[in-house]
N, CA, C and O atoms as a Maestro MAE file, in Angstrom:
{
 s_m_m2io_version
 :::
 2.0.0
}

f_m_ct {
 s_m_title
 :::
 protein
 m_atom[244] {
  # First column is atom index #
  i_m_mmod_type
  r_m_x_coord
  r_m_y_coord
  r_m_z_coord
  i_m_residue_number
  s_m_chain_name
  s_m_pdb_residue_name
  s_m_pdb_atom_name
  i_m_atomic_number
  :::
  1 25 -57.600 10.218 -48.058 1 A "MET " " N  " 7
  2 3 -56.916 9.363 -48.983 1 A "MET " " CA " 6
  3 2 -56.291 10.213 -50.065 1 A "MET " " C  " 6
  4 15 -55.165 9.907 -50.458 1 A "MET " " O  " 8
  5 25 -56.919 11.249 -50.579 2 A "ASN " " N  " 7
  6 3 -56.450 12.165 -51.635 2 A "ASN " " CA " 6
  7 2 -55.204 12.831 -51.121 2 A "ASN " " C  " 6
  8 15 -54.215 12.912 -51.850 2 A "ASN " " O  " 8
  9 25 -55.206 13.310 -49.904 3 A "ARG " " N  " 7
  10 3 -54.080 14.029 -49.302 3 A "ARG " " CA " 6
  11 2 -52.861 13.046 -49.237 3 A "ARG " " C  " 6
  12 15 -51.723 13.452 -49.476 3 A "ARG " " O  " 8
  13 25 -53.109 11.826 -48.930 4 A "GLU " " N  " 7
  14 3 -51.988 10.871 -48.791 4 A "GLU " " CA " 6
  15 2 -51.418 10.620 -50.162 4 A "GLU " " C  " 6
  16 15 -50.199 10.533 -50.309 4 A "GLU " " O  " 8
  17 25 -52.272 10.497 -51.193 5 A "ARG " " N  " 7
  18 3 -51.819 10.287 -52.590 5 A "ARG " " CA " 6
  19 2 -50.968 11.433 -53.059 5 A "ARG " " C  " 6
  20 15 -49.935 11.235 -53.698 5 A "ARG " " O  " 8
  21 25 -51.408 12.648 -52.740 6 A "LYS " " N  " 7
  22 3 -50.614 13.865 -53.163 6 A "LYS " " CA " 6
  23 2 -49.251 13.851 -52.478 6 A "LYS " " C  " 6
  24 15 -48.229 14.198 -53.070 6 A "LYS " " O  " 8
  25 25 -49.268 13.435 -51.198 7 A "ALA " " N  " 7
  26 3 -47.985 13.410 -50.465 7 A "ALA " " CA " 6
  27 2 -47.022 12.357 -51.088 7 A "ALA " " C  " 6
  28 15 -45.815 12.574 -51.204 7 A "ALA " " O  " 8
  29 25 -47.604 11.248 -51.466 8 A "ILE " " N  " 7
  30 3 -46.785 10.186 -52.086 8 A "ILE " " CA " 6
  31 2 -46.231 10.632 -53.467 8 A "ILE " " C  " 6
  32 15 -45.080 10.386 -53.827 8 A "ILE " " O  " 8
  33 25 -47.166 11.325 -54.230 9 A "ASP " " N  " 7
  34 3 -46.704 11.807 -55.540 9 A "ASP " " CA " 6
  35 2 -45.646 12.856 -55.442 9 A "ASP " " C  " 6
  36 15 -44.760 12.949 -56.292 9 A "ASP " " O  " 8
  37 25 -45.743 13.705 -54.329 10 A "GLN " " N  " 7
  38 3 -44.709 14.729 -54.143 10 A "GLN " " CA " 6
  39 2 -43.373 14.072 -53.761 10 A "GLN " " C  " 6
  40 15 -42.298 14.527 -54.152 10 A "GLN " " O  " 8
  41 25 -43.481 13.008 -52.999 11 A "MET " " N  " 7
  42 3 -42.205 12.273 -52.597 11 A "MET " " CA " 6
  43 2 -41.581 11.642 -53.808 11 A "MET " " C  " 6
  44 15 -40.361 11.690 -53.964 11 A "MET " " O  " 8
  45 25 -42.401 11.031 -54.699 12 A "ASP " " N  " 7
  46 3 -41.871 10.485 -55.981 12 A "ASP " " CA " 6
  47 2 -41.230 11.572 -56.788 12 A "ASP " " C  " 6
  48 15 -40.130 11.397 -57.312 12 A "ASP " " O  " 8
  49 25 -41.906 12.702 -56.898 13 A "LEU " " N  " 7
  50 3 -41.354 13.804 -57.690 13 A "LEU " " CA " 6
  51 2 -40.063 14.314 -57.126 13 A "LEU " " C  " 6
  52 15 -39.122 14.616 -57.860 13 A "LEU " " O  " 8
  53 25 -40.021 14.406 -55.878 14 A "ASP " " N  " 7
  54 3 -38.718 14.768 -55.245 14 A "ASP " " CA " 6
  55 2 -37.610 13.811 -55.487 14 A "ASP " " C  " 6
  56 15 -36.477 14.218 -55.742 14 A "ASP " " O  " 8
  57 25 -37.908 12.545 -55.414 15 A "LEU " " N  " 7
  58 3 -36.859 11.539 -55.734 15 A "LEU " " CA " 6
  59 2 -36.444 11.567 -57.178 15 A "LEU " " C  " 6
  60 15 -35.256 11.508 -57.495 15 A "LEU " " O  " 8
  61 25 -37.441 11.659 -58.075 16 A "PHE " " N  " 7
  62 3 -37.134 11.728 -59.547 16 A "PHE " " CA " 6
  63 2 -36.286 12.933 -59.841 16 A "PHE " " C  " 6
  64 15 -35.353 12.819 -60.637 16 A "PHE " " O  " 8
  65 25 -36.548 14.098 -59.245 17 A "SER " " N  " 7
  66 3 -35.869 15.349 -59.540 17 A "SER " " CA " 6
  67 2 -34.414 15.248 -59.104 17 A "SER " " C  " 6
  68 15 -33.612 16.072 -59.543 17 A "SER " " O  " 8
  69 25 -34.031 14.311 -58.285 18 A "LYS " " N  " 7
  70 3 -32.644 14.199 -57.769 18 A "LYS " " CA " 6
  71 2 -31.923 13.071 -58.488 18 A "LYS " " C  " 6
  72 15 -30.730 12.872 -58.260 18 A "LYS " " O  " 8
  73 25 -32.630 12.301 -59.379 19 A "ASP " " N  " 7
  74 3 -32.049 11.173 -60.031 19 A "ASP " " CA " 6
  75 2 -31.385 11.706 -61.375 19 A "ASP " " C  " 6
  76 15 -32.066 11.953 -62.371 19 A "ASP " " O  " 8
  77 25 -30.027 11.860 -61.330 20 A "LYS " " N  " 7
  78 3 -29.298 12.449 -62.438 20 A "LYS " " CA " 6
  79 2 -29.398 11.633 -63.705 20 A "LYS " " C  " 6
  80 15 -29.466 12.163 -64.814 20 A "LYS " " O  " 8
  81 25 -29.404 10.277 -63.501 21 A "GLU " " N  " 7
  82 3 -29.479 9.373 -64.707 21 A "GLU " " CA " 6
  83 2 -30.810 9.586 -65.361 21 A "GLU " " C  " 6
  84 15 -30.867 9.749 -66.580 21 A "GLU " " O  " 8
  85 25 -31.904 9.593 -64.595 22 A "LEU " " N  " 7
  86 3 -33.229 9.740 -65.131 22 A "LEU " " CA " 6
  87 2 -33.372 11.108 -65.809 22 A "LEU " " C  " 6
  88 15 -34.053 11.217 -66.829 22 A "LEU " " O  " 8
  89 25 -32.748 12.138 -65.266 23 A "ILE " " N  " 7
  90 3 -32.882 13.426 -65.902 23 A "ILE " " CA " 6
  91 2 -32.173 13.439 -67.246 23 A "ILE " " C  " 6
  92 15 -32.659 13.956 -68.252 23 A "ILE " " O  " 8
  93 25 -30.976 12.830 -67.196 24 A "GLN " " N  " 7
  94 3 -30.236 12.674 -68.488 24 A "GLN " " CA " 6
  95 2 -31.043 11.943 -69.613 24 A "GLN " " C  " 6
  96 15 -31.027 12.335 -70.779 24 A "GLN " " O  " 8
  97 25 -31.743 10.863 -69.187 25 A "GLN " " N  " 7
  98 3 -32.556 10.127 -70.126 25 A "GLN " " CA " 6
  99 2 -33.668 10.915 -70.687 25 A "GLN " " C  " 6
  100 15 -33.979 10.830 -71.875 25 A "GLN " " O  " 8
  101 25 -34.294 11.712 -69.813 26 A "VAL " " N  " 7
  102 3 -35.429 12.569 -70.265 26 A "VAL " " CA " 6
  103 2 -34.848 13.614 -71.265 26 A "VAL " " C  " 6
  104 15 -35.407 13.830 -72.341 26 A "VAL " " O  " 8
  105 25 -33.743 14.237 -70.891 27 A "GLN " " N  " 7
  106 3 -33.133 15.204 -71.773 27 A "GLN " " CA " 6
  107 2 -32.725 14.628 -73.153 27 A "GLN " " C  " 6
  108 15 -32.897 15.289 -74.177 27 A "GLN " " O  " 8
  109 25 -32.192 13.411 -73.165 28 A "LYS " " N  " 7
  110 3 -31.857 12.728 -74.397 28 A "LYS " " CA " 6
  111 2 -33.074 12.420 -75.199 28 A "LYS " " C  " 6
  112 15 -33.058 12.543 -76.424 28 A "LYS " " O  " 8
  113 25 -34.131 12.023 -74.544 29 A "SER " " N  " 7
  114 3 -35.402 11.689 -75.202 29 A "SER " " CA " 6
  115 2 -35.965 12.958 -75.849 29 A "SER " " C  " 6
  116 15 -36.417 12.917 -76.994 29 A "SER " " O  " 8
  117 25 -35.943 14.030 -75.164 30 A "ARG " " N  " 7
  118 3 -36.412 15.317 -75.793 30 A "ARG " " CA " 6
  119 2 -35.612 15.724 -76.977 30 A "ARG " " C  " 6
  120 15 -36.169 16.158 -77.986 30 A "ARG " " O  " 8
  121 25 -34.258 15.592 -76.881 31 A "GLU " " N  " 7
  122 3 -33.378 15.861 -77.937 31 A "GLU " " CA " 6
  123 2 -33.731 15.043 -79.142 31 A "GLU " " C  " 6
  124 15 -33.861 15.584 -80.240 31 A "GLU " " O  " 8
  125 25 -33.893 13.730 -78.966 32 A "ASP " " N  " 7
  126 3 -34.190 12.754 -80.016 32 A "ASP " " CA " 6
  127 2 -35.545 13.191 -80.668 32 A "ASP " " C  " 6
  128 15 -35.642 13.194 -81.895 32 A "ASP " " O  " 8
  129 25 -36.526 13.536 -79.918 33 A "ARG " " N  " 7
  130 3 -37.833 13.950 -80.445 33 A "ARG " " CA " 6
  131 2 -37.666 15.175 -81.293 33 A "ARG " " C  " 6
  132 15 -38.228 15.263 -82.385 33 A "ARG " " O  " 8
  133 25 -36.872 16.157 -80.789 34 A "GLU " " N  " 7
  134 3 -36.693 17.457 -81.535 34 A "GLU " " CA " 6
  135 2 -35.966 17.211 -82.858 34 A "GLU " " C  " 6
  136 15 -36.175 17.926 -83.837 34 A "GLU " " O  " 8
  137 25 -35.114 16.195 -82.869 35 A "ARG " " N  " 7
  138 3 -34.304 15.968 -84.072 35 A "ARG " " CA " 6
  139 2 -34.949 14.830 -84.947 35 A "ARG " " C  " 6
  140 15 -34.317 14.338 -85.881 35 A "ARG " " O  " 8
  141 25 -36.137 14.452 -84.642 36 A "GLY " " N  " 7
  142 3 -36.830 13.481 -85.469 36 A "GLY " " CA " 6
  143 2 -36.393 12.055 -85.302 36 A "GLY " " C  " 6
  144 15 -36.722 11.192 -86.116 36 A "GLY " " O  " 8
  145 25 -35.662 11.809 -84.261 37 A "ARG " " N  " 7
  146 3 -35.213 10.418 -83.982 37 A "ARG " " CA " 6
  147 2 -36.190 9.652 -83.127 37 A "ARG " " C  " 6
  148 15 -35.882 9.234 -82.011 37 A "ARG " " O  " 8
  149 25 -37.271 9.493 -83.627 38 A "ILE " " N  " 7
  150 3 -38.374 8.717 -82.927 38 A "ILE " " CA " 6
  151 2 -38.645 7.421 -83.658 38 A "ILE " " C  " 6
  152 15 -38.828 7.445 -84.875 38 A "ILE " " O  " 8
  153 25 -38.680 6.303 -82.980 39 A "TYR " " N  " 7
  154 3 -38.817 5.028 -83.665 39 A "TYR " " CA " 6
  155 2 -40.206 4.478 -83.413 39 A "TYR " " C  " 6
  156 15 -40.715 4.557 -82.295 39 A "TYR " " O  " 8
  157 25 -40.846 3.900 -84.482 40 A "ASP " " N  " 7
  158 3 -42.073 3.202 -84.307 40 A "ASP " " CA " 6
  159 2 -41.681 1.765 -83.829 40 A "ASP " " C  " 6
  160 15 -40.487 1.510 -83.676 40 A "ASP " " O  " 8
  161 25 -42.589 0.863 -83.600 41 A "GLN " " N  " 7
  162 3 -42.245 -0.450 -83.130 41 A "GLN " " CA " 6
  163 2 -41.221 -1.170 -84.018 41 A "GLN " " C  " 6
  164 15 -40.224 -1.701 -83.529 41 A "GLN " " O  " 8
  165 25 -41.483 -1.178 -85.312 42 A "GLU " " N  " 7
  166 3 -40.592 -1.917 -86.227 42 A "GLU " " CA " 6
  167 2 -39.205 -1.267 -86.321 42 A "GLU " " C  " 6
  168 15 -38.188 -1.959 -86.347 42 A "GLU " " O  " 8
  169 25 -39.180 0.027 -86.368 43 A "GLN " " N  " 7
  170 3 -37.880 0.736 -86.496 43 A "GLN " " CA " 6
  171 2 -37.129 0.506 -85.162 43 A "GLN " " C  " 6
  172 15 -35.920 0.281 -85.199 43 A "GLN " " O  " 8
  173 25 -37.771 0.551 -84.027 44 A "GLY " " N  " 7
  174 3 -37.167 0.301 -82.738 44 A "GLY " " CA " 6
  175 2 -36.569 -1.075 -82.662 44 A "GLY " " C  " 6
  176 15 -35.453 -1.255 -82.175 44 A "GLY " " O  " 8
  177 25 -37.312 -2.050 -83.144 45 A "LEU " " N  " 7
  178 3 -36.828 -3.428 -83.082 45 A "LEU " " CA " 6
  179 2 -35.594 -3.616 -83.951 45 A "LEU " " C  " 6
  180 15 -34.644 -4.286 -83.545 45 A "LEU " " O  " 8
  181 25 -35.602 -3.023 -85.156 46 A "LYS " " N  " 7
  182 3 -34.428 -3.026 -85.995 46 A "LYS " " CA " 6
  183 2 -33.235 -2.402 -85.409 46 A "LYS " " C  " 6
  184 15 -32.129 -2.926 -85.546 46 A "LYS " " O  " 8
  185 25 -33.418 -1.242 -84.722 47 A "TYR " " N  " 7
  186 3 -32.386 -0.523 -84.072 47 A "TYR " " CA " 6
  187 2 -31.729 -1.429 -82.971 47 A "TYR " " C  " 6
  188 15 -30.512 -1.598 -82.904 47 A "TYR " " O  " 8
  189 25 -32.603 -1.978 -82.144 48 A "LEU " " N  " 7
  190 3 -32.096 -2.806 -81.021 48 A "LEU " " CA " 6
  191 2 -31.342 -4.060 -81.590 48 A "LEU " " C  " 6
  192 15 -30.306 -4.464 -81.063 48 A "LEU " " O  " 8
  193 25 -31.880 -4.631 -82.639 49 A "GLN " " N  " 7
  194 3 -31.203 -5.801 -83.277 49 A "GLN " " CA " 6
  195 2 -29.810 -5.382 -83.765 49 A "GLN " " C  " 6
  196 15 -28.833 -6.113 -83.599 49 A "GLN " " O  " 8
  197 25 -29.744 -4.220 -84.355 50 A "HIS " " N  " 7
  198 3 -28.420 -3.707 -84.880 50 A "HIS " " CA " 6
  199 2 -27.479 -3.485 -83.661 50 A "HIS " " C  " 6
  200 15 -26.325 -3.913 -83.695 50 A "HIS " " O  " 8
  201 25 -27.940 -2.857 -82.653 51 A "LYS " " N  " 7
  202 3 -27.121 -2.617 -81.440 51 A "LYS " " CA " 6
  203 2 -26.622 -3.927 -80.837 51 A "LYS " " C  " 6
  204 15 -25.491 -4.020 -80.361 51 A "LYS " " O  " 8
  205 25 -27.500 -4.943 -80.869 52 A "ILE " " N  " 7
  206 3 -27.026 -6.232 -80.257 52 A "ILE " " CA " 6
  207 2 -25.992 -6.838 -81.109 52 A "ILE " " C  " 6
  208 15 -25.017 -7.390 -80.599 52 A "ILE " " O  " 8
  209 25 -26.164 -6.760 -82.447 53 A "ARG " " N  " 7
  210 3 -25.106 -7.314 -83.313 53 A "ARG " " CA " 6
  211 2 -23.775 -6.568 -83.102 53 A "ARG " " C  " 6
  212 15 -22.714 -7.190 -83.079 53 A "ARG " " O  " 8
  213 25 -23.836 -5.229 -82.949 54 A "GLU " " N  " 7
  214 3 -22.667 -4.501 -82.726 54 A "GLU " " CA " 6
  215 2 -21.963 -4.907 -81.463 54 A "GLU " " C  " 6
  216 15 -20.754 -5.135 -81.446 54 A "GLU " " O  " 8
  217 25 -22.774 -4.998 -80.354 55 A "PHE " " N  " 7
  218 3 -22.248 -5.408 -79.075 55 A "PHE " " CA " 6
  219 2 -21.604 -6.811 -79.158 55 A "PHE " " C  " 6
  220 15 -20.502 -7.031 -78.655 55 A "PHE " " O  " 8
  221 25 -22.302 -7.724 -79.786 56 A "GLU " " N  " 7
  222 3 -21.761 -9.145 -79.862 56 A "GLU " " CA " 6
  223 2 -20.482 -9.127 -80.700 56 A "GLU " " C  " 6
  224 15 -19.555 -9.870 -80.374 56 A "GLU " " O  " 8
  225 25 -20.382 -8.343 -81.732 57 A "SER " " N  " 7
  226 3 -19.161 -8.352 -82.508 57 A "SER " " CA " 6
  227 2 -18.022 -7.764 -81.819 57 A "SER " " C  " 6
  228 15 -16.882 -8.156 -82.071 57 A "SER " " O  " 8
  229 25 -18.274 -6.768 -80.892 58 A "GLU " " N  " 7
  230 3 -17.237 -6.210 -80.034 58 A "GLU " " CA " 6
  231 2 -16.746 -7.254 -79.018 58 A "GLU " " C  " 6
  232 15 -15.559 -7.290 -78.693 58 A "GLU " " O  " 8
  233 25 -17.640 -8.088 -78.526 59 A "GLN " " N  " 7
  234 3 -17.311 -9.081 -77.518 59 A "GLN " " CA " 6
  235 2 -16.436 -10.169 -78.176 59 A "GLN " " C  " 6
  236 15 -15.684 -10.847 -77.477 59 A "GLN " " O  " 8
  237 25 -16.520 -10.338 -79.458 60 A "ASN " " N  " 7
  238 3 -15.803 -11.446 -80.132 60 A "ASN " " CA " 6
  239 2 -14.372 -11.042 -80.515 60 A "ASN " " C  " 6
  240 15 -13.604 -11.876 -80.995 60 A "ASN " " O  " 8
  241 25 -14.005 -9.749 -80.301 61 A "LEU " " N  " 7
  242 3 -12.703 -9.242 -80.666 61 A "LEU " " CA " 6
  243 2 -11.604 -9.821 -79.796 61 A "LEU " " C  " 6
  244 15 -10.432 -9.489 -79.979 61 A "LEU " " O  " 8
  :::
 }
 m_bond[243] {
  # First column is bond index #
  i_m_from
  i_m_to
  i_m_order
  :::
  1 1 2 1
  2 2 3 1
  3 3 4 2
  4 3 5 1
  5 5 6 1
  6 6 7 1
  7 7 8 2
  8 7 9 1
  9 9 10 1
  10 10 11 1
  11 11 12 2
  12 11 13 1
  13 13 14 1
  14 14 15 1
  15 15 16 2
  16 15 17 1
  17 17 18 1
  18 18 19 1
  19 19 20 2
  20 19 21 1
  21 21 22 1
  22 22 23 1
  23 23 24 2
  24 23 25 1
  25 25 26 1
  26 26 27 1
  27 27 28 2
  28 27 29 1
  29 29 30 1
  30 30 31 1
  31 31 32 2
  32 31 33 1
  33 33 34 1
  34 34 35 1
  35 35 36 2
  36 35 37 1
  37 37 38 1
  38 38 39 1
  39 39 40 2
  40 39 41 1
  41 41 42 1
  42 42 43 1
  43 43 44 2
  44 43 45 1
  45 45 46 1
  46 46 47 1
  47 47 48 2
  48 47 49 1
  49 49 50 1
  50 50 51 1
  51 51 52 2
  52 51 53 1
  53 53 54 1
  54 54 55 1
  55 55 56 2
  56 55 57 1
  57 57 58 1
  58 58 59 1
  59 59 60 2
  60 59 61 1
  61 61 62 1
  62 62 63 1
  63 63 64 2
  64 63 65 1
  65 65 66 1
  66 66 67 1
  67 67 68 2
  68 67 69 1
  69 69 70 1
  70 70 71 1
  71 71 72 2
  72 71 73 1
  73 73 74 1
  74 74 75 1
  75 75 76 2
  76 75 77 1
  77 77 78 1
  78 78 79 1
  79 79 80 2
  80 79 81 1
  81 81 82 1
  82 82 83 1
  83 83 84 2
  84 83 85 1
  85 85 86 1
  86 86 87 1
  87 87 88 2
  88 87 89 1
  89 89 90 1
  90 90 91 1
  91 91 92 2
  92 91 93 1
  93 93 94 1
  94 94 95 1
  95 95 96 2
  96 95 97 1
  97 97 98 1
  98 98 99 1
  99 99 100 2
  100 99 101 1
  101 101 102 1
  102 102 103 1
  103 103 104 2
  104 103 105 1
  105 105 106 1
  106 106 107 1
  107 107 108 2
  108 107 109 1
  109 109 110 1
  110 110 111 1
  111 111 112 2
  112 111 113 1
  113 113 114 1
  114 114 115 1
  115 115 116 2
  116 115 117 1
  117 117 118 1
  118 118 119 1
  119 119 120 2
  120 119 121 1
  121 121 122 1
  122 122 123 1
  123 123 124 2
  124 123 125 1
  125 125 126 1
  126 126 127 1
  127 127 128 2
  128 127 129 1
  129 129 130 1
  130 130 131 1
  131 131 132 2
  132 131 133 1
  133 133 134 1
  134 134 135 1
  135 135 136 2
  136 135 137 1
  137 137 138 1
  138 138 139 1
  139 139 140 2
  140 139 141 1
  141 141 142 1
  142 142 143 1
  143 143 144 2
  144 143 145 1
  145 145 146 1
  146 146 147 1
  147 147 148 2
  148 147 149 1
  149 149 150 1
  150 150 151 1
  151 151 152 2
  152 151 153 1
  153 153 154 1
  154 154 155 1
  155 155 156 2
  156 155 157 1
  157 157 158 1
  158 158 159 1
  159 159 160 2
  160 159 161 1
  161 161 162 1
  162 162 163 1
  163 163 164 2
  164 163 165 1
  165 165 166 1
  166 166 167 1
  167 167 168 2
  168 167 169 1
  169 169 170 1
  170 170 171 1
  171 171 172 2
  172 171 173 1
  173 173 174 1
  174 174 175 1
  175 175 176 2
  176 175 177 1
  177 177 178 1
  178 178 179 1
  179 179 180 2
  180 179 181 1
  181 181 182 1
  182 182 183 1
  183 183 184 2
  184 183 185 1
  185 185 186 1
  186 186 187 1
  187 187 188 2
  188 187 189 1
  189 189 190 1
  190 190 191 1
  191 191 192 2
  192 191 193 1
  193 193 194 1
  194 194 195 1
  195 195 196 2
  196 195 197 1
  197 197 198 1
  198 198 199 1
  199 199 200 2
  200 199 201 1
  201 201 202 1
  202 202 203 1
  203 203 204 2
  204 203 205 1
  205 205 206 1
  206 206 207 1
  207 207 208 2
  208 207 209 1
  209 209 210 1
  210 210 211 1
  211 211 212 2
  212 211 213 1
  213 213 214 1
  214 214 215 1
  215 215 216 2
  216 215 217 1
  217 217 218 1
  218 218 219 1
  219 219 220 2
  220 219 221 1
  221 221 222 1
  222 222 223 1
  223 223 224 2
  224 223 225 1
  225 225 226 1
  226 226 227 1
  227 227 228 2
  228 227 229 1
  229 229 230 1
  230 230 231 1
  231 231 232 2
  232 231 233 1
  233 233 234 1
  234 234 235 1
  235 235 236 2
  236 235 237 1
  237 237 238 1
  238 238 239 1
  239 239 240 2
  240 239 241 1
  241 241 242 1
  242 242 243 1
  243 243 244 2
  :::
 }
}
C-alpha cells in the first residue's frame, strides 16, 4: 500500500510540475509573501470585495 501511495504521489508531482498556470500561481504567491502582501481573513475579504466592485463597475461601462 505504501509503495502504491508513493507512486500516486509521484504521478501527482509529475502532473503539477508540468502545469504552467499552477507554477505561475506558486511563484506569484512567493513574491507576494516576500513583499509582505499577505492577507489575514479580514484583509482578504476586503480585497476580494474591492476587486468585485472594480469588476462590476467595468461591466457597467
